[in-house]
C-alpha positions in Angstrom: -10.3 -64.1 -53.2 -11.1 -67.8 -52.8 -10.3 -69.2 -49.3 -9.7 -65.7 -47.7 -12.5 -66.0 -45.2 -11.8 -69.7 -44.6 -8.3 -69.0 -43.4 -9.7 -66.4 -41.0 -12.3 -68.9 -39.6 -9.7 -71.7 -39.2 -7.4 -69.4 -37.3 -10.2 -68.1 -35.1 -11.1 -71.7 -34.2 -7.6 -72.1 -32.7 -6.8 -68.5 -31.5 -8.6 -65.7 -29.9 -6.9 -62.9 -31.9 -6.3 -62.9 -35.6 -4.8 -59.8 -37.4 -5.3 -59.4 -41.2 -2.5 -57.0 -42.3 -3.9 -54.0 -44.1 -7.6 -54.7 -43.1 -8.0 -55.1 -39.3 -8.1 -57.5 -36.4 -10.6 -60.0 -35.0 -10.8 -60.4 -31.2 -12.8 -63.4 -29.9 -14.4 -63.8 -26.4 -16.2 -66.9 -25.1 -19.8 -66.5 -24.0 -21.6 -69.0 -21.8 -24.7 -70.9 -22.9 -28.0 -68.9 -22.6 -31.6 -70.0 -21.7 -34.5 -68.1 -23.2 -37.6 -69.0 -21.1 -40.0 -66.9 -23.2 -39.1 -68.6 -26.5 -38.1 -72.0 -24.9 -34.7 -72.0 -26.4 -31.2 -73.1 -25.0 -28.2 -71.8 -26.9 -24.8 -73.6 -26.6 -21.6 -71.7 -25.6 -20.1 -69.7 -28.5 -17.4 -67.2 -29.4 -18.4 -63.5 -29.9 -16.2 -61.6 -32.4 -15.2 -57.9 -32.2 -13.6 -56.2 -35.2 -10.9 -53.5 -34.7 -9.9 -51.6 -37.8 -6.8 -50.2 -36.0 -5.1 -53.6 -35.6 -3.0 -53.5 -38.7 0.4 -54.6 -37.5 1.5 -57.9 -39.0 2.3 -60.5 -36.4 3.1 -63.2 -39.0 0.2 -65.6 -38.0 -2.2 -64.9 -40.9 0.4 -64.3 -43.6 2.2 -67.6 -42.8 -1.1 -69.5 -43.0 -2.0 -67.7 -46.2 1.3 -68.6 -47.8 1.0 -72.2 -46.7 -2.6 -72.7 -48.0 -1.8 -71.1 -51.4 1.7 -72.6 -51.7 3.3 -69.2 -52.2 6.7 -67.7 -51.2 6.7 -65.0 -48.5 6.9 -62.0 -50.9 4.4 -63.4 -53.3 1.9 -64.1 -50.5 2.4 -60.6 -49.0 1.8 -58.8 -52.4 -1.3 -60.9 -53.2 -2.8 -60.4 -49.7 -2.2 -56.6 -49.9 -3.9 -56.4 -53.3 -7.0 -58.2 -51.9 -7.2 -56.0 -48.7 -6.8 -52.8 -50.9 -9.8 -54.1 -53.0 -11.9 -54.6 -49.8 -11.0 -51.1 -48.5 -12.1 -49.6 -51.8 -15.5 -51.5 -51.7 -16.1 -50.2 -48.2 -15.2 -46.6 -49.2 -17.8 -46.5 -52.0 -20.5 -47.7 -49.6 -20.7 -51.4 -50.6 -21.5 -54.1 -48.1 -18.9 -56.9 -47.8 -20.3 -60.3 -46.8 -17.9 -63.1 -45.8 -19.7 -66.4 -45.4 -19.7 -67.9 -41.9 -18.0 -64.8 -40.6 -20.2 -61.7 -41.0 -20.9 -58.5 -42.9 -18.9 -55.2 -43.0 -20.2 -51.7 -43.7 -18.5 -48.3 -43.5 -20.0 -45.2 -42.0 -19.5 -41.7 -43.2 -17.1 -40.9 -40.3 -14.9 -43.8 -41.3 -16.1 -46.2 -38.7 -16.4 -49.8 -39.9 -19.4 -51.8 -38.5 -19.1 -55.5 -38.2 -22.1 -57.9 -37.6 -21.2 -61.5 -36.8 -22.8 -64.5 -38.5 -25.4 -65.8 -36.0 -25.6 -69.3 -37.5 -22.0 -70.4 -37.3 -20.3 -71.2 -34.0 -16.5 -70.6 -33.8 -16.1 -72.4 -30.4 -14.4 -75.8 -30.9 -15.8 -77.3 -27.7 -19.4 -76.5 -29.0 -18.7 -78.0 -32.5 -21.9 -79.8 -33.7 -24.1 -78.5 -30.9 -27.3 -76.9 -32.1 -29.9 -74.8 -30.3 -32.3 -76.9 -28.1 -36.0 -76.2 -27.9 -38.0 -77.0 -24.8 -41.5 -76.4 -23.4 -41.7 -74.7 -20.0 -44.4 -76.1 -17.7 -45.7 -74.4 -14.6 -45.6 -76.5 -11.4 -48.9 -76.8 -9.6 -48.7 -75.6 -6.0 -50.6 -77.4 -3.2 -52.6 -75.6 -0.6 -49.8 -76.0 1.9 -47.3 -74.4 -0.5 -49.6 -71.5 -1.4 -50.1 -70.7 2.3 -48.3 -67.6 3.2 -45.6 -67.9 5.8 -45.0 -64.9 8.0 -41.6 -63.3 7.6 -41.2 -62.6 11.3 -42.7 -64.9 13.9 -43.7 -62.8 17.0 -43.0 -64.4 20.4 -44.6 -63.2 23.6 -42.2 -61.1 25.6 -41.0 -62.8 28.8 -39.6 -60.7 31.6 -36.1 -61.7 32.5 -35.5 -63.0 36.0 -33.4 -60.8 38.2 -30.2 -62.4 39.7 -29.6 -61.9 43.4 -25.8 -61.2 43.3 -25.7 -60.5 47.1 -26.6 -64.1 47.9 -24.1 -65.5 45.4 -21.3 -63.3 46.9 -22.1 -64.4 50.4 -22.0 -68.1 49.4 -18.7 -67.6 47.6 -17.2 -66.3 50.8 -18.7 -68.9 53.2 -17.8 -72.0 51.2 -14.0 -71.6 51.3 -14.1 -70.7 55.0 -16.2 -73.8 55.9 -13.9 -76.1 53.8 -10.6 -75.0 55.3 -12.0 -75.0 58.9 -12.4 -78.8 58.3 -9.3 -79.4 56.1 -6.5 -77.8 58.2 -7.2 -79.6 61.6 -7.7 -83.0 60.0 -5.4 -83.2 57.1 -2.4 -81.0 58.2 -0.2 -80.6 61.3 -0.3 -76.8 61.2 -2.1 -76.6 64.6 0.5 -78.9 66.3 3.6 -77.2 64.9 2.2 -73.7 64.7 3.7 -73.3 61.2 1.6 -72.7 58.1 2.7 -73.1 54.5 1.0 -72.5 51.1 0.9 -76.3 50.5 -1.4 -76.6 53.6 -4.1 -74.8 51.6 -3.8 -77.0 48.5 -6.1 -80.0 48.9 -4.4 -81.7 46.0 -0.9 -81.7 47.6 0.3 -84.9 49.1 3.5 -85.2 51.2 5.6 -88.2 50.1 8.9 -89.3 51.5 11.9 -88.6 49.2 13.3 -91.7 47.5 16.6 -91.5 45.7 18.2 -94.3 43.6 21.8 -94.1 42.4 22.0 -94.8 38.7 24.9 -94.9 36.3 24.6 -93.5 32.8 26.4 -95.5 30.1 27.8 -93.3 27.4 27.7 -94.7 23.9 30.1 -93.5 21.2 28.7 -93.1 17.8 31.0 -93.6 14.9 30.6 -90.6 12.7 30.6 -91.4 9.1 31.5 -89.0 6.4 28.6 -88.2 4.2 29.2 -89.3 0.6 29.9 -86.5 -1.8 27.8 -86.1 -4.9 29.4 -85.1 -8.2 27.4 -83.8 -11.1 28.7 -83.5 -14.7 27.4 -80.7 -16.9 24.8 -82.1 -19.3 22.5 -80.6 -21.9 19.3 -81.5 -20.2 18.3 -81.4 -16.5 19.0 -84.5 -14.5 17.6 -85.4 -11.0 19.4 -87.5 -8.3 17.8 -88.9 -5.1 19.7 -89.0 -1.8 18.5 -90.0 1.7 19.7 -87.3 4.0 20.6 -88.1 7.6 20.4 -85.4 10.4 23.8 -84.5 11.7 25.8 -85.1 8.5 27.0 -82.6 6.0 25.5 -82.8 2.5 28.1 -81.8 -0.1 27.3 -81.3 -3.8 29.9 -80.4 -6.3 28.3 -78.6 -9.3 30.6 -77.8 -12.3 30.9 -74.1 -13.1 29.0 -72.8 -16.1 30.4 -70.4 -18.6 28.9 -66.9 -18.3 27.7 -65.7 -21.6 27.6 -61.9 -21.8 24.2 -60.4 -22.5 25.0 -59.1 -26.0 22.9 -59.0 -29.1 23.8 -62.0 -31.3 24.6 -60.8 -34.8 22.3 -61.9 -37.6 23.8 -64.7 -39.6 24.2 -64.5 -43.3 24.2 -67.2 -46.0 24.5 -67.5 -49.7 21.9 -70.3 -49.9 19.1 -70.1 -52.4 16.3 -70.9 -50.0 15.4 -70.7 -46.3 12.6 -72.5 -44.5 11.1 -69.8 -42.2 9.3 -71.1 -39.1 8.8 -67.8 -37.2 8.8 -64.0 -37.5 9.2 -61.8 -34.5 9.3 -58.1 -33.8 11.2 -58.8 -30.6 14.8 -59.9 -31.3 15.1 -61.9 -28.0 12.1 -64.0 -28.8 13.6 -64.9 -32.2 16.9 -65.8 -30.5 15.1 -68.1 -28.0 13.4 -70.0 -30.9 16.8 -70.3 -32.7 18.4 -71.8 -29.6 15.6 -74.3 -29.3 15.9 -75.4 -32.9 19.7 -75.8 -32.5 19.1 -78.1 -29.5 16.7 -80.1 -31.7 19.4 -80.6 -34.4 18.5 -77.9 -36.9 21.0 -75.6 -38.5 18.9 -72.6 -37.5 19.8 -69.0 -38.2 18.4 -65.5 -38.0 17.5 -63.3 -41.0 16.7 -59.6 -40.6 15.8 -57.9 -43.9 12.7 -56.0 -42.8 10.7 -54.9 -39.7 10.6 -58.5 -38.4 13.4 -60.9 -37.5 12.9 -64.2 -39.3 13.9 -67.6 -37.8 15.1 -70.1 -40.4 15.2 -73.8 -39.6 17.8 -74.3 -42.3 19.2 -73.0 -45.6 19.2 -75.0 -48.8 20.9 -74.7 -52.1 18.3 -76.7 -54.1 14.8 -78.1 -53.9 16.0 -81.5 -52.7 17.7 -80.0 -49.6 14.7 -77.8 -49.0 12.4 -80.8 -48.9 14.6 -82.6 -46.4 14.4 -79.5 -44.1 10.6 -79.4 -44.5 10.3 -83.1 -43.6 12.4 -82.7 -40.5 10.4 -79.7 -39.4 7.1 -81.5 -40.0 8.2 -84.5 -37.8 8.6 -82.0 -34.9 5.3 -80.3 -35.5 6.7 -77.2 -37.1 5.1 -75.3 -40.0 6.6 -72.6 -42.1 7.1 -71.0 -45.5 9.9 -70.7 -48.0 12.0 -67.6 -48.4 13.6 -67.1 -51.8 17.0 -65.5 -51.2 
């Protein structure tokens, strides 16, 4: 099928996992640049691909891109893609080798295992786009005589006998010094010998006796006029709004926030419509994820609704009775960066 492998490559350039319904899934992993000193070659960073034949569940990514590229409706794109993947499976079953340009080759073993070999000449990493392998010539650096001289790992030092400390003399000096100091300090700097009274302050050389001096002072009390802090009122709005306020210590900060309506956590019923077309912008296996996208589209001004007629819940950006209304919905979605496909009701 023309363009089948191109769709896979374009999706792998933007995503790390692409599932082809009915065929298998591709998982990409980024690999850093490599330097081959023997061959003199520097390879840029790239994406390495792994193929898993058990990834068959449709997540909507590949099918939506397939329908957009070929300009098909959802059911037409699904049937056409299934026919092509069935053809590929039959080729593998009879032992043929499938080669997809810029992607790789597929072969099937007798035990049912599918071997995939990635194309070595095409890089799927967007940041390395246009970078080719770089050749270089390795040169050995000439070493001088001082650099080639061996340096000993351990440098042996002569053993020096440690000097013994005479702790007896140190203890004797520690006892004699305080006794000699206070024998001079007490007679000359205190009146302990005259009064016959000793106090702990007499043994403190830093203590100085000073006459007490008291000054009568009056404290003036100042009354502060307390001001009531302004009250802030907020009105309920659709989007978040921020207000700045300089808070002063000692004042109450009062904020009146309007009460919000509590919506019970119940499953929203799927909407129905008699419209001829629906512009689908998302398919989800999780109903809550589909509901979140619907609420976002409603906030952006779309008449979004949910459609559930299969294993996946589809999110419609709007329903149309004719082609003219459908084109208007497509244009509004494109202005907001949304892509989708058309469901024929």
